[in-house]
N, C-alpha and C positions, 0 to 999 in steps of 0.2 A: 742419411747423413746430410745430404745437400739441403733437404727440407729444413733441418735444424739450423744449419748455417744461415740459410735465407731468412728464416723466421727471426733469429737473434739479430742478425746484421740489418735486415730489412727494416725492422722497427726503429733501429737507431738511425738509419739513413733518412727515414721520413722525418724524424725529429730534427735532424741536423739541417735538412733542406727546408724545414718549415712546412712540410706537407705538400710542397709544390710537385706536381706531377705533369707529365706531358699530356696535353689535351689530345684525345684521340678524335680524329675526324669522324663525324657521324655519317652513317650511311644514309643514302637518300631514300630510305624506306620510311613510310608513315607508320603510325601506331597500328593502323588496320592491317597493313601488309606484314608487319612484324608478328601479328597474332594470326595471320593466315586467313583474314577475312577481306571481303570487299569493303569499299567505303560505306555503302548503304547498310551492310550488315553491321559494321562497326558503329554507325550512328544509331541503329536500332538497339544494339547492345548497350550503348551509353545511355540511351533514353530509358531502357528497361532498368538499368542500374539506378538511375536518378529516381524513377518512380518507386522502386523498392526502398530506396533511402528515405523518401518522403513518407512512405507508409510506416516504416520503422519509427521515424521521428514522431509521427502522429500517434502511434500506439504508445510510445514512450511518454509523450505529453499526457495522454489519457491516463496511463498508470500513475503518473506523478499527481495528476488532479484527483484521482481516486484516493491515493494515500493522503493527500492534503485534506480531503473531505473527512476522512476518518480521524485525522489528527484534530481538525477543527471541531468535530463532533465530541471528541473526548475533552477538548479544552472547554467547550460549553458545558459538558456534563459535570466536570470537576471544577468549574469556575476558574479556569486558568487564563492568563492573559492571551489575547489573540496574536497570531503571527501574520504579519503582512505578506510574507513570502507565500504562505499557504493560500491566502486570499487571491493573490495575483495568479497563482497557478490554476486555481479554480476558475477565475475569470478568463484566462487564456484558453482554457478548454471549452468554454462556453457552457451551454445548457446540456451538453452531452455527457456530463459526469453522472455516472450511475455506479452505485456501489456494487461490488461483486455479491452474488447471492449468499455466499458463506459469511461475508462480513455483515450483510444486512441481517442474517439470522442471529449472528452473535450480538449485534446491537439490540435486536428485539428481545433476546433472552436477557440481556443486561437490564433493559427497561422493565421487563416483567419482574426480575429479581428486585429491582429498586422499588417498584410499586408494592411488592409483597413486603419488603422490609419496612416500608413506610406505614403499612397498615398496622392496626392494633395487634392482631395475632402475630404479625412479623416481629413487632417489638417485644411481645411476650416470649417468643422463642429465643430471643437474644438474652433474656434473663436466665441466669443459671439456676439449677435446682427447681425448675417449674415443670410439672408434669401436665402437658397440654390435654391429654385424655381425661385426667382427673378433673382439671379445671372445666372442661366442657361438660362433663357429667354433673358437676356441682351446679353449673349455670342452668342446665336443663331441669335439674331437680328443683331448683329455686323457682323457675318459671312454672313448673307443674304445681308446686305448692301455692303460688300466687293465684293460679287459675282456680284451684279448689277452694281457696279462701273467698275469692270473688263470687263463686257459685253459691256458697253458703251465706253470703252477705245479704241481709234483709233490705238494705237500701237499694241495691242494684236490682 
């Protein structure tokens, strides 16, 4: 019950006083002593934290640059306008930007599909109601007929 009264009245008292509270005198303990370490251990700990933070930031920048590279690749592929933010992210990462192997495989597969679609046979497969096997057989039969005719030709 006391908890409920303190909770209800305490919040209203803080609002009434404007949130002013008594400042508690700080103990003469340093951060290192508060964590149960010597000053040297604390400095090593802080240095290790800083190094880990820098590594995380570097990895994050690398991932951002990889994503920007993929986006710029697709912008080039589909002839979309370039984004300056992506270009700056790639430049900030330097020449260390390497696409992950999975993404590189996907891009290679897309490129193969595009080249196949651009070929004559790829265009023919897009046409509906075309039997490719029948078309190939007719083309081979025509070539064989031409060869037979040229063999029988008296001029050649």
